[in-house]
PDBQT receptor file of N, H, CA, C and O in Angstrom, charges set to zero:
ATOM      1  N   UNK A   1     297.893 -89.823  -5.521  1.00  0.00    +0.000 N 
ATOM      2  CA  UNK A   1     298.852 -90.826  -5.952  1.00  0.00    +0.000 C 
ATOM      3  C   UNK A   1     298.117 -91.875  -6.782  1.00  0.00    +0.000 C 
ATOM      4  O   UNK A   1     297.109 -92.438  -6.356  1.00  0.00    +0.000 OA
ATOM      5  N   UNK A   2     298.647 -92.120  -7.969  1.00  0.00    +0.000 N 
ATOM      6  H   UNK A   2     299.467 -91.663  -8.315  1.00  0.00    +0.000 HD
ATOM      7  CA  UNK A   2     298.033 -93.107  -8.849  1.00  0.00    +0.000 C 
ATOM      8  C   UNK A   2     298.373 -94.525  -8.387  1.00  0.00    +0.000 C 
ATOM      9  O   UNK A   2     299.403 -94.752  -7.751  1.00  0.00    +0.000 OA
ATOM     10  N   UNK A   3     297.493 -95.473  -8.717  1.00  0.00    +0.000 N 
ATOM     11  H   UNK A   3     296.657 -95.288  -9.233  1.00  0.00    +0.000 HD
ATOM     12  CA  UNK A   3     297.755 -96.866  -8.360  1.00  0.00    +0.000 C 
ATOM     13  C   UNK A   3     298.966 -97.384  -9.128  1.00  0.00    +0.000 C 
ATOM     14  O   UNK A   3     299.252 -96.925 -10.234  1.00  0.00    +0.000 OA
ATOM     15  N   UNK A   4     299.662 -98.329  -8.544  1.00  0.00    +0.000 N 
ATOM     16  H   UNK A   4     299.430 -98.702  -7.646  1.00  0.00    +0.000 HD
ATOM     17  CA  UNK A   4     300.856 -98.889  -9.187  1.00  0.00    +0.000 C 
ATOM     18  C   UNK A   4     300.513 -99.562 -10.509  1.00  0.00    +0.000 C 
ATOM     19  O   UNK A   4     301.306 -99.520 -11.449  1.00  0.00    +0.000 OA
ATOM     20  N   UNK A   5     299.338-100.183 -10.591  1.00  0.00    +0.000 N 
ATOM     21  H   UNK A   5     298.693-100.217  -9.827  1.00  0.00    +0.000 HD
ATOM     22  CA  UNK A   5     298.946-100.857 -11.825  1.00  0.00    +0.000 C 
ATOM     23  C   UNK A   5     298.720 -99.848 -12.956  1.00  0.00    +0.000 C 
ATOM     24  O   UNK A   5     299.028-100.138 -14.112  1.00  0.00    +0.000 OA
ATOM     25  N   UNK A   6     298.189 -98.674 -12.631  1.00  0.00    +0.000 N 
ATOM     26  H   UNK A   6     297.940 -98.439 -11.692  1.00  0.00    +0.000 HD
ATOM     27  CA  UNK A   6     297.949 -97.641 -13.643  1.00  0.00    +0.000 C 
ATOM     28  C   UNK A   6     299.282 -97.069 -14.132  1.00  0.00    +0.000 C 
ATOM     29  O   UNK A   6     299.454 -96.815 -15.324  1.00  0.00    +0.000 OA
ATOM     30  N   UNK A   7     300.215 -96.872 -13.213  1.00  0.00    +0.000 N 
ATOM     31  H   UNK A   7     300.075 -97.079 -12.244  1.00  0.00    +0.000 HD
ATOM     32  CA  UNK A   7     301.534 -96.353 -13.582  1.00  0.00    +0.000 C 
ATOM     33  C   UNK A   7     302.260 -97.377 -14.456  1.00  0.00    +0.000 C 
ATOM     34  O   UNK A   7     302.883 -97.010 -15.452  1.00  0.00    +0.000 OA
ATOM     35  N   UNK A   8     302.185 -98.651 -14.091  1.00  0.00    +0.000 N 
ATOM     36  H   UNK A   8     301.680 -98.950 -13.282  1.00  0.00    +0.000 HD
ATOM     37  CA  UNK A   8     302.840 -99.702 -14.876  1.00  0.00    +0.000 C 
ATOM     38  C   UNK A   8     302.238 -99.794 -16.276  1.00  0.00    +0.000 C 
ATOM     39  O   UNK A   8     302.962 -99.992 -17.252  1.00  0.00    +0.000 OA
ATOM     40  N   UNK A   9     300.915 -99.652 -16.377  1.00  0.00    +0.000 N 
ATOM     41  H   UNK A   9     300.327 -99.492 -15.584  1.00  0.00    +0.000 HD
ATOM     42  CA  UNK A   9     300.255 -99.712 -17.677  1.00  0.00    +0.000 C 
ATOM     43  C   UNK A   9     300.684 -98.553 -18.570  1.00  0.00    +0.000 C 
ATOM     44  O   UNK A   9     300.822 -98.728 -19.781  1.00  0.00    +0.000 OA
ATOM     45  N   UNK A  10     300.898 -97.376 -17.991  1.00  0.00    +0.000 N 
ATOM     46  H   UNK A  10     300.787 -97.234 -17.007  1.00  0.00    +0.000 HD
ATOM     47  CA  UNK A  10     301.294 -96.215 -18.794  1.00  0.00    +0.000 C 
ATOM     48  C   UNK A  10     302.735 -96.315 -19.290  1.00  0.00    +0.000 C 
ATOM     49  O   UNK A  10     303.101 -95.642 -20.254  1.00  0.00    +0.000 OA
ATOM     50  N   UNK A  11     303.560 -97.146 -18.644  1.00  0.00    +0.000 N 
ATOM     51  H   UNK A  11     303.263 -97.692 -17.861  1.00  0.00    +0.000 HD
ATOM     52  CA  UNK A  11     304.955 -97.314 -19.064  1.00  0.00    +0.000 C 
ATOM     53  C   UNK A  11     305.112 -98.311 -20.206  1.00  0.00    +0.000 C 
ATOM     54  O   UNK A  11     306.156 -98.354 -20.858  1.00  0.00    +0.000 OA
ATOM     55  N   UNK A  12     304.070 -99.119 -20.450  1.00  0.00    +0.000 N 
ATOM     56  H   UNK A  12     303.222 -99.085 -19.920  1.00  0.00    +0.000 HD
ATOM     57  CA  UNK A  12     304.127-100.096 -21.532  1.00  0.00    +0.000 C 
ATOM     58  C   UNK A  12     304.095 -99.389 -22.887  1.00  0.00    +0.000 C 
ATOM     59  O   UNK A  12     303.543 -98.295 -22.997  1.00  0.00    +0.000 OA
ATOM     60  N   UNK A  13     304.680-100.002 -23.915  1.00  0.00    +0.000 N 
ATOM     61  H   UNK A  13     305.128-100.891 -23.825  1.00  0.00    +0.000 HD
ATOM     62  CA  UNK A  13     304.578 -99.397 -25.252  1.00  0.00    +0.000 C 
ATOM     63  C   UNK A  13     303.131 -99.398 -25.729  1.00  0.00    +0.000 C 
ATOM     64  O   UNK A  13     302.393-100.359 -25.514  1.00  0.00    +0.000 OA
ATOM     65  N   UNK A  14     302.741 -98.312 -26.375  1.00  0.00    +0.000 N 
ATOM     66  H   UNK A  14     303.341 -97.531 -26.550  1.00  0.00    +0.000 HD
ATOM     67  CA  UNK A  14     301.353 -98.164 -26.813  1.00  0.00    +0.000 C 
ATOM     68  C   UNK A  14     301.203 -98.612 -28.261  1.00  0.00    +0.000 C 
ATOM     69  O   UNK A  14     302.162 -98.599 -29.032  1.00  0.00    +0.000 OA
ATOM     70  N   UNK A  15     299.996 -99.005 -28.613  1.00  0.00    +0.000 N 
ATOM     71  H   UNK A  15     299.217 -99.016 -27.986  1.00  0.00    +0.000 HD
ATOM     72  CA  UNK A  15     299.718 -99.472 -29.968  1.00  0.00    +0.000 C 
ATOM     73  C   UNK A  15     299.643 -98.304 -30.943  1.00  0.00    +0.000 C 
ATOM     74  O   UNK A  15     300.094 -98.412 -32.084  1.00  0.00    +0.000 OA
ATOM     75  N   UNK A  16     299.073 -97.188 -30.495  1.00  0.00    +0.000 N 
ATOM     76  H   UNK A  16     298.706 -97.100 -29.569  1.00  0.00    +0.000 HD
ATOM     77  CA  UNK A  16     298.939 -95.996 -31.328  1.00  0.00    +0.000 C 
ATOM     78  C   UNK A  16     299.523 -94.800 -30.595  1.00  0.00    +0.000 C 
ATOM     79  O   UNK A  16     299.406 -94.700 -29.373  1.00  0.00    +0.000 OA
ATOM     80  N   UNK A  17     300.145 -93.900 -31.328  1.00  0.00    +0.000 N 
ATOM     81  H   UNK A  17     300.240 -93.981 -32.320  1.00  0.00    +0.000 HD
ATOM     82  CA  UNK A  17     300.819 -92.744 -30.723  1.00  0.00    +0.000 C 
ATOM     83  C   UNK A  17     299.847 -91.834 -29.977  1.00  0.00    +0.000 C 
ATOM     84  O   UNK A  17     300.234 -91.158 -29.023  1.00  0.00    +0.000 OA
ATOM     85  N   UNK A  18     298.595 -91.816 -30.407  1.00  0.00    +0.000 N 
ATOM     86  H   UNK A  18     298.281 -92.365 -31.181  1.00  0.00    +0.000 HD
ATOM     87  CA  UNK A  18     297.618 -90.939 -29.759  1.00  0.00    +0.000 C 
ATOM     88  C   UNK A  18     297.190 -91.455 -28.386  1.00  0.00    +0.000 C 
ATOM     89  O   UNK A  18     296.525 -90.736 -27.640  1.00  0.00    +0.000 OA
ATOM     90  N   UNK A  19     297.554 -92.669 -28.048  1.00  0.00    +0.000 N 
ATOM     91  H   UNK A  19     298.094 -93.253 -28.653  1.00  0.00    +0.000 HD
ATOM     92  CA  UNK A  19     297.165 -93.245 -26.754  1.00  0.00    +0.000 C 
ATOM     93  C   UNK A  19     298.187 -92.986 -25.650  1.00  0.00    +0.000 C 
ATOM     94  O   UNK A  19     297.981 -93.412 -24.513  1.00  0.00    +0.000 OA
ATOM     95  N   UNK A  20     299.268 -92.306 -25.957  1.00  0.00    +0.000 N 
ATOM     96  H   UNK A  20     299.435 -91.959 -26.880  1.00  0.00    +0.000 HD
ATOM     97  CA  UNK A  20     300.308 -92.056 -24.961  1.00  0.00    +0.000 C 
ATOM     98  C   UNK A  20     299.738 -91.215 -23.832  1.00  0.00    +0.000 C 
ATOM     99  O   UNK A  20     299.128 -90.174 -24.073  1.00  0.00    +0.000 OA
ATOM    100  N   UNK A  21     299.937 -91.665 -22.603  1.00  0.00    +0.000 N 
ATOM    101  H   UNK A  21     300.432 -92.511 -22.407  1.00  0.00    +0.000 HD
ATOM    102  CA  UNK A  21     299.516 -90.904 -21.432  1.00  0.00    +0.000 C 
ATOM    103  C   UNK A  21     300.771 -90.569 -20.650  1.00  0.00    +0.000 C 
ATOM    104  O   UNK A  21     301.426 -91.454 -20.100  1.00  0.00    +0.000 OA
ATOM    105  N   UNK A  22     301.100 -89.300 -20.603  1.00  0.00    +0.000 N 
ATOM    106  H   UNK A  22     300.568 -88.581 -21.049  1.00  0.00    +0.000 HD
ATOM    107  CA  UNK A  22     302.289 -88.878 -19.874  1.00  0.00    +0.000 C 
ATOM    108  C   UNK A  22     301.906 -88.636 -18.426  1.00  0.00    +0.000 C 
ATOM    109  O   UNK A  22     300.905 -87.982 -18.136  1.00  0.00    +0.000 OA
ATOM    110  N   UNK A  23     302.714 -89.170 -17.519  1.00  0.00    +0.000 N 
ATOM    111  H   UNK A  23     303.528 -89.702 -17.755  1.00  0.00    +0.000 HD
ATOM    112  CA  UNK A  23     302.426 -89.074 -16.093  1.00  0.00    +0.000 C 
ATOM    113  C   UNK A  23     303.624 -88.522 -15.352  1.00  0.00    +0.000 C 
ATOM    114  O   UNK A  23     304.765 -88.669 -15.791  1.00  0.00    +0.000 OA
ATOM    115  N   UNK A  24     303.358 -87.892 -14.236  1.00  0.00    +0.000 N 
ATOM    116  H   UNK A  24     302.432 -87.773 -13.880  1.00  0.00    +0.000 HD
ATOM    117  CA  UNK A  24     304.398 -87.395 -13.351  1.00  0.00    +0.000 C 
ATOM    118  C   UNK A  24     305.220 -88.579 -12.866  1.00  0.00    +0.000 C 
ATOM    119  O   UNK A  24     304.662 -89.583 -12.425  1.00  0.00    +0.000 OA
ATOM    120  N   UNK A  25     306.547 -88.468 -12.945  1.00  0.00    +0.000 N 
ATOM    121  H   UNK A  25     307.000 -87.651 -13.304  1.00  0.00    +0.000 HD
ATOM    122  CA  UNK A  25     307.380 -89.592 -12.534  1.00  0.00    +0.000 C 
ATOM    123  C   UNK A  25     307.375 -89.779 -11.028  1.00  0.00    +0.000 C 
ATOM    124  O   UNK A  25     307.719 -90.853 -10.534  1.00  0.00    +0.000 OA
ATOM    125  N   UNK A  26     306.991 -88.754 -10.302  1.00  0.00    +0.000 N 
ATOM    126  H   UNK A  26     306.711 -87.881 -10.703  1.00  0.00    +0.000 HD
ATOM    127  CA  UNK A  26     307.029 -88.823  -8.834  1.00  0.00    +0.000 C 
ATOM    128  C   UNK A  26     305.747 -89.409  -8.241  1.00  0.00    +0.000 C 
ATOM    129  O   UNK A  26     305.803 -90.286  -7.379  1.00  0.00    +0.000 OA
ATOM    130  N   UNK A  27     304.594 -88.922  -8.702  1.00  0.00    +0.000 N 
ATOM    131  H   UNK A  27     304.549 -88.209  -9.402  1.00  0.00    +0.000 HD
ATOM    132  CA  UNK A  27     303.336 -89.357  -8.084  1.00  0.00    +0.000 C 
ATOM    133  C   UNK A  27     302.405 -90.095  -9.040  1.00  0.00    +0.000 C 
ATOM    134  O   UNK A  27     301.463 -90.746  -8.587  1.00  0.00    +0.000 OA
ATOM    135  N   UNK A  28     302.640 -90.014 -10.346  1.00  0.00    +0.000 N 
ATOM    136  H   UNK A  28     303.405 -89.486 -10.714  1.00  0.00    +0.000 HD
ATOM    137  CA  UNK A  28     301.806 -90.720 -11.304  1.00  0.00    +0.000 C 
ATOM    138  C   UNK A  28     300.603 -89.945 -11.793  1.00  0.00    +0.000 C 
ATOM    139  O   UNK A  28     299.784 -90.490 -12.534  1.00  0.00    +0.000 OA
ATOM    140  N   UNK A  29     300.472 -88.697 -11.404  1.00  0.00    +0.000 N 
ATOM    141  H   UNK A  29     301.137 -88.255 -10.803  1.00  0.00    +0.000 HD
ATOM    142  CA  UNK A  29     299.335 -87.870 -11.813  1.00  0.00    +0.000 C 
ATOM    143  C   UNK A  29     299.413 -87.578 -13.308  1.00  0.00    +0.000 C 
ATOM    144  O   UNK A  29     300.498 -87.328 -13.832  1.00  0.00    +0.000 OA
ATOM    145  N   UNK A  30     298.258 -87.607 -14.009  1.00  0.00    +0.000 N 
ATOM    146  H   UNK A  30     297.377 -87.810 -13.583  1.00  0.00    +0.000 HD
ATOM    147  CA  UNK A  30     298.275 -87.352 -15.446  1.00  0.00    +0.000 C 
ATOM    148  C   UNK A  30     297.770 -85.958 -15.825  1.00  0.00    +0.000 C 
ATOM    149  O   UNK A  30     298.108 -85.458 -16.898  1.00  0.00    +0.000 OA
ATOM    150  N   UNK A  31     296.987 -85.336 -14.986  1.00  0.00    +0.000 N 
ATOM    151  H   UNK A  31     296.713 -85.742 -14.114  1.00  0.00    +0.000 HD
ATOM    152  CA  UNK A  31     296.511 -83.986 -15.284  1.00  0.00    +0.000 C 
ATOM    153  C   UNK A  31     297.470 -82.959 -14.702  1.00  0.00    +0.000 C 
ATOM    154  O   UNK A  31     298.076 -83.194 -13.656  1.00  0.00    +0.000 OA
ATOM    155  N   UNK A  32     297.608 -81.833 -15.368  1.00  0.00    +0.000 N 
ATOM    156  H   UNK A  32     297.116 -81.642 -16.217  1.00  0.00    +0.000 HD
ATOM    157  CA  UNK A  32     298.508 -80.792 -14.887  1.00  0.00    +0.000 C 
ATOM    158  C   UNK A  32     299.963 -81.174 -15.078  1.00  0.00    +0.000 C 
ATOM    159  O   UNK A  32     300.818 -80.782 -14.283  1.00  0.00    +0.000 OA
ATOM    160  N   UNK A  33     300.255 -81.939 -16.131  1.00  0.00    +0.000 N 
ATOM    161  H   UNK A  33     299.561 -82.257 -16.776  1.00  0.00    +0.000 HD
ATOM    162  CA  UNK A  33     301.599 -82.455 -16.387  1.00  0.00    +0.000 C 
ATOM    163  C   UNK A  33     302.401 -81.452 -17.204  1.00  0.00    +0.000 C 
ATOM    164  O   UNK A  33     301.885 -80.876 -18.162  1.00  0.00    +0.000 OA
ATOM    165  N   UNK A  34     303.653 -81.243 -16.831  1.00  0.00    +0.000 N 
ATOM    166  H   UNK A  34     304.072 -81.711 -16.053  1.00  0.00    +0.000 HD
ATOM    167  CA  UNK A  34     304.556 -80.365 -17.579  1.00  0.00    +0.000 C 
ATOM    168  C   UNK A  34     305.648 -81.203 -18.219  1.00  0.00    +0.000 C 
ATOM    169  O   UNK A  34     306.460 -81.819 -17.528  1.00  0.00    +0.000 OA
ATOM    170  N   UNK A  35     305.660 -81.220 -19.539  1.00  0.00    +0.000 N 
ATOM    171  H   UNK A  35     305.000 -80.719 -20.100  1.00  0.00    +0.000 HD
ATOM    172  CA  UNK A  35     306.622 -82.043 -20.264  1.00  0.00    +0.000 C 
ATOM    173  C   UNK A  35     308.063 -81.628 -20.012  1.00  0.00    +0.000 C 
ATOM    174  O   UNK A  35     308.947 -82.480 -19.925  1.00  0.00    +0.000 OA
ATOM    175  N   UNK A  36     308.305 -80.343 -19.895  1.00  0.00    +0.000 N 
ATOM    176  H   UNK A  36     307.586 -79.651 -19.965  1.00  0.00    +0.000 HD
ATOM    177  CA  UNK A  36     309.677 -79.850 -19.730  1.00  0.00    +0.000 C 
ATOM    178  C   UNK A  36     310.352 -80.417 -18.486  1.00  0.00    +0.000 C 
ATOM    179  O   UNK A  36     311.566 -80.621 -18.468  1.00  0.00    +0.000 OA
ATOM    180  N   UNK A  37     309.567 -80.667 -17.456  1.00  0.00    +0.000 N 
ATOM    181  H   UNK A  37     308.581 -80.501 -17.470  1.00  0.00    +0.000 HD
ATOM    182  CA  UNK A  37     310.124 -81.119 -16.189  1.00  0.00    +0.000 C 
ATOM    183  C   UNK A  37     309.739 -82.551 -15.839  1.00  0.00    +0.000 C 
ATOM    184  O   UNK A  37     310.261 -83.111 -14.875  1.00  0.00    +0.000 OA
ATOM    185  N   UNK A  38     308.827 -83.152 -16.612  1.00  0.00    +0.000 N 
ATOM    186  H   UNK A  38     308.403 -82.697 -17.395  1.00  0.00    +0.000 HD
ATOM    187  CA  UNK A  38     308.330 -84.504 -16.362  1.00  0.00    +0.000 C 
ATOM    188  C   UNK A  38     307.663 -84.604 -14.986  1.00  0.00    +0.000 C 
ATOM    189  O   UNK A  38     307.724 -85.640 -14.324  1.00  0.00    +0.000 OA
ATOM    190  N   UNK A  39     307.025 -83.501 -14.570  1.00  0.00    +0.000 N 
ATOM    191  H   UNK A  39     306.975 -82.659 -15.107  1.00  0.00    +0.000 HD
ATOM    192  CA  UNK A  39     306.362 -83.418 -13.266  1.00  0.00    +0.000 C 
ATOM    193  C   UNK A  39     304.955 -82.869 -13.433  1.00  0.00    +0.000 C 
ATOM    194  O   UNK A  39     304.656 -82.186 -14.413  1.00  0.00    +0.000 OA
ATOM    195  N   UNK A  40     304.091 -83.174 -12.465  1.00  0.00    +0.000 N 
ATOM    196  H   UNK A  40     304.334 -83.729 -11.669  1.00  0.00    +0.000 HD
ATOM    197  CA  UNK A  40     302.783 -82.527 -12.427  1.00  0.00    +0.000 C 
ATOM    198  C   UNK A  40     302.954 -81.167 -11.744  1.00  0.00    +0.000 C 
ATOM    199  O   UNK A  40     304.010 -80.874 -11.183  1.00  0.00    +0.000 OA
ATOM    200  N   UNK A  41     301.927 -80.359 -11.796  1.00  0.00    +0.000 N 
ATOM    201  H   UNK A  41     301.069 -80.597 -12.251  1.00  0.00    +0.000 HD
ATOM    202  CA  UNK A  41     302.016 -78.998 -11.261  1.00  0.00    +0.000 C 
ATOM    203  C   UNK A  41     302.266 -78.982  -9.756  1.00  0.00    +0.000 C 
ATOM    204  O   UNK A  41     302.936 -78.083  -9.246  1.00  0.00    +0.000 OA
ATOM    205  N   UNK A  42     301.733 -79.967  -9.048  1.00  0.00    +0.000 N 
ATOM    206  H   UNK A  42     301.189 -80.697  -9.463  1.00  0.00    +0.000 HD
ATOM    207  CA  UNK A  42     301.867 -80.006  -7.594  1.00  0.00    +0.000 C 
ATOM    208  C   UNK A  42     303.299 -80.349  -7.193  1.00  0.00    +0.000 C 
ATOM    209  O   UNK A  42     303.895 -79.687  -6.344  1.00  0.00    +0.000 OA
ATOM    210  N   UNK A  43     303.843 -81.399  -7.819  1.00  0.00    +0.000 N 
ATOM    211  H   UNK A  43     303.359 -81.937  -8.509  1.00  0.00    +0.000 HD
ATOM    212  CA  UNK A  43     305.230 -81.794  -7.526  1.00  0.00    +0.000 C 
ATOM    213  C   UNK A  43     306.204 -80.718  -7.993  1.00  0.00    +0.000 C 
ATOM    214  O   UNK A  43     307.220 -80.471  -7.344  1.00  0.00    +0.000 OA
ATOM    215  N   UNK A  44     305.891 -80.074  -9.128  1.00  0.00    +0.000 N 
ATOM    216  H   UNK A  44     305.065 -80.275  -9.655  1.00  0.00    +0.000 HD
ATOM    217  CA  UNK A  44     306.740 -78.994  -9.623  1.00  0.00    +0.000 C 
ATOM    218  C   UNK A  44     306.820 -77.866  -8.600  1.00  0.00    +0.000 C 
ATOM    219  O   UNK A  44     307.896 -77.335  -8.328  1.00  0.00    +0.000 OA
ATOM    220  N   UNK A  45     305.678 -77.512  -8.043  1.00  0.00    +0.000 N 
ATOM    221  H   UNK A  45     304.804 -77.944  -8.264  1.00  0.00    +0.000 HD
ATOM    222  CA  UNK A  45     305.661 -76.417  -7.063  1.00  0.00    +0.000 C 
ATOM    223  C   UNK A  45     306.449 -76.780  -5.804  1.00  0.00    +0.000 C 
ATOM    224  O   UNK A  45     307.183 -75.954  -5.262  1.00  0.00    +0.000 OA
ATOM    225  N   UNK A  46     306.291 -78.015  -5.348  1.00  0.00    +0.000 N 
ATOM    226  H   UNK A  46     305.695 -78.686  -5.788  1.00  0.00    +0.000 HD
ATOM    227  CA  UNK A  46     307.035 -78.459  -4.166  1.00  0.00    +0.000 C 
ATOM    228  C   UNK A  46     308.537 -78.414  -4.418  1.00  0.00    +0.000 C 
ATOM    229  O   UNK A  46     309.287 -77.894  -3.592  1.00  0.00    +0.000 OA
ATOM    230  N   UNK A  47     308.985 -78.954  -5.553  1.00  0.00    +0.000 N 
ATOM    231  H   UNK A  47     308.376 -79.376  -6.224  1.00  0.00    +0.000 HD
ATOM    232  CA  UNK A  47     310.410 -78.970  -5.881  1.00  0.00    +0.000 C 
ATOM    233  C   UNK A  47     310.951 -77.562  -6.078  1.00  0.00    +0.000 C 
ATOM    234  O   UNK A  47     312.065 -77.260  -5.649  1.00  0.00    +0.000 OA
ATOM    235  N   UNK A  48     310.171 -76.696  -6.725  1.00  0.00    +0.000 N 
ATOM    236  H   UNK A  48     309.266 -76.942  -7.073  1.00  0.00    +0.000 HD
ATOM    237  CA  UNK A  48     310.617 -75.327  -6.973  1.00  0.00    +0.000 C 
ATOM    238  C   UNK A  48     310.774 -74.559  -5.660  1.00  0.00    +0.000 C 
ATOM    239  O   UNK A  48     311.737 -73.809  -5.493  1.00  0.00    +0.000 OA
ATOM    240  N   UNK A  49     309.851 -74.737  -4.744  1.00  0.00    +0.000 N 
ATOM    241  H   UNK A  49     309.069 -75.346  -4.880  1.00  0.00    +0.000 HD
ATOM    242  CA  UNK A  49     309.940 -74.058  -3.450  1.00  0.00    +0.000 C 
ATOM    243  C   UNK A  49     311.110 -74.559  -2.617  1.00  0.00    +0.000 C 
ATOM    244  O   UNK A  49     311.680 -73.810  -1.824  1.00  0.00    +0.000 OA
ATOM    245  N   UNK A  50     311.467 -75.830  -2.799  1.00  0.00    +0.000 N 
ATOM    246  H   UNK A  50     311.004 -76.438  -3.444  1.00  0.00    +0.000 HD
ATOM    247  CA  UNK A  50     312.605 -76.388  -2.075  1.00  0.00    +0.000 C 
ATOM    248  C   UNK A  50     313.934 -76.073  -2.752  1.00  0.00    +0.000 C 
ATOM    249  O   UNK A  50     314.996 -76.327  -2.184  1.00  0.00    +0.000 OA
ATOM    250  N   UNK A  51     313.880 -75.522  -3.967  1.00  0.00    +0.000 N 
ATOM    251  H   UNK A  51     313.017 -75.316  -4.429  1.00  0.00    +0.000 HD
ATOM    252  CA  UNK A  51     315.087 -75.181  -4.698  1.00  0.00    +0.000 C 
ATOM    253  C   UNK A  51     315.740 -76.373  -5.370  1.00  0.00    +0.000 C 
ATOM    254  O   UNK A  51     316.942 -76.347  -5.632  1.00  0.00    +0.000 OA
ATOM    255  N   UNK A  52     314.979 -77.409  -5.654  1.00  0.00    +0.000 N 
ATOM    256  H   UNK A  52     314.002 -77.430  -5.441  1.00  0.00    +0.000 HD
ATOM    257  CA  UNK A  52     315.532 -78.621  -6.260  1.00  0.00    +0.000 C 
ATOM    258  C   UNK A  52     315.545 -78.569  -7.787  1.00  0.00    +0.000 C 
ATOM    259  O   UNK A  52     316.140 -79.437  -8.425  1.00  0.00    +0.000 OA
ATOM    260  N   UNK A  53     314.899 -77.568  -8.379  1.00  0.00    +0.000 N 
ATOM    261  H   UNK A  53     314.415 -76.863  -7.861  1.00  0.00    +0.000 HD
ATOM    262  CA  UNK A  53     314.911 -77.405  -9.835  1.00  0.00    +0.000 C 
ATOM    263  C   UNK A  53     315.793 -76.201 -10.147  1.00  0.00    +0.000 C 
ATOM    264  O   UNK A  53     315.430 -75.073  -9.816  1.00  0.00    +0.000 OA
ATOM    265  N   UNK A  54     316.945 -76.422 -10.778  1.00  0.00    +0.000 N 
ATOM    266  H   UNK A  54     317.239 -77.339 -11.047  1.00  0.00    +0.000 HD
ATOM    267  CA  UNK A  54     317.847 -75.307 -11.049  1.00  0.00    +0.000 C 
ATOM    268  C   UNK A  54     317.240 -74.304 -12.025  1.00  0.00    +0.000 C 
ATOM    269  O   UNK A  54     316.617 -74.684 -13.016  1.00  0.00    +0.000 OA
ATOM    270  N   UNK A  55     317.428 -73.026 -11.734  1.00  0.00    +0.000 N 
ATOM    271  H   UNK A  55     317.934 -72.716 -10.929  1.00  0.00    +0.000 HD
ATOM    272  CA  UNK A  55     316.935 -71.961 -12.609  1.00  0.00    +0.000 C 
ATOM    273  C   UNK A  55     315.492 -71.553 -12.361  1.00  0.00    +0.000 C 
ATOM    274  O   UNK A  55     315.001 -70.629 -13.009  1.00  0.00    +0.000 OA
ATOM    275  N   UNK A  56     314.807 -72.209 -11.451  1.00  0.00    +0.000 N 
ATOM    276  H   UNK A  56     315.206 -72.960 -10.924  1.00  0.00    +0.000 HD
ATOM    277  CA  UNK A  56     313.406 -71.878 -11.155  1.00  0.00    +0.000 C 
ATOM    278  C   UNK A  56     313.326 -71.280  -9.755  1.00  0.00    +0.000 C 
ATOM    279  O   UNK A  56     313.846 -71.846  -8.794  1.00  0.00    +0.000 OA
ATOM    280  N   UNK A  57     312.670 -70.133  -9.656  1.00  0.00    +0.000 N 
ATOM    281  H   UNK A  57     312.248 -69.673 -10.437  1.00  0.00    +0.000 HD
ATOM    282  CA  UNK A  57     312.440 -69.547  -8.331  1.00  0.00    +0.000 C 
ATOM    283  C   UNK A  57     311.057 -68.931  -8.309  1.00  0.00    +0.000 C 
ATOM    284  O   UNK A  57     310.493 -68.596  -9.350  1.00  0.00    +0.000 OA
ATOM    285  N   UNK A  58     310.525 -68.788  -7.129  1.00  0.00    +0.000 N 
ATOM    286  H   UNK A  58     310.983 -69.060  -6.282  1.00  0.00    +0.000 HD
ATOM    287  CA  UNK A  58     309.181 -68.238  -6.960  1.00  0.00    +0.000 C 
ATOM    288  C   UNK A  58     309.206 -66.761  -7.330  1.00  0.00    +0.000 C 
ATOM    289  O   UNK A  58     310.035 -65.990  -6.846  1.00  0.00    +0.000 OA
ATOM    290  N   UNK A  59     308.278 -66.396  -8.198  1.00  0.00    +0.000 N 
ATOM    291  H   UNK A  59     307.605 -67.023  -8.591  1.00  0.00    +0.000 HD
ATOM    292  CA  UNK A  59     308.246 -64.996  -8.632  1.00  0.00    +0.000 C 
ATOM    293  C   UNK A  59     307.567 -64.129  -7.580  1.00  0.00    +0.000 C 
ATOM    294  O   UNK A  59     306.630 -64.555  -6.906  1.00  0.00    +0.000 OA
ATOM    295  N   UNK A  60     308.051 -62.933  -7.460  1.00  0.00    +0.000 N 
ATOM    296  H   UNK A  60     308.813 -62.587  -8.007  1.00  0.00    +0.000 HD
ATOM    297  CA  UNK A  60     307.424 -61.946  -6.571  1.00  0.00    +0.000 C 
ATOM    298  C   UNK A  60     307.696 -60.561  -7.136  1.00  0.00    +0.000 C 
ATOM    299  O   UNK A  60     308.785 -60.284  -7.639  1.00  0.00    +0.000 OA
ATOM    300  N   UNK A  61     306.700 -59.704  -7.047  1.00  0.00    +0.000 N 
ATOM    301  H   UNK A  61     305.816 -59.929  -6.639  1.00  0.00    +0.000 HD
ATOM    302  CA  UNK A  61     306.874 -58.345  -7.570  1.00  0.00    +0.000 C 
ATOM    303  C   UNK A  61     306.128 -57.359  -6.746  1.00  0.00    +0.000 C 
ATOM    304  O   UNK A  61     306.158 -56.163  -7.037  1.00  0.00    +0.000 OA
TER     305      UNK A  61
């Protein structure tokens, strides 16, 4: 879980477009971020297993 100050800083408008840091809206993690879902890989997996993301299910073959 990221510190509240780091999350607040990332929500501020940036001076240059290359400085944008996208973070998971749930936990604030910046690595392993998926833009399509606005989640990090860990939160994505938790939500997908719980069935909270429509159209996503655990693959098995």
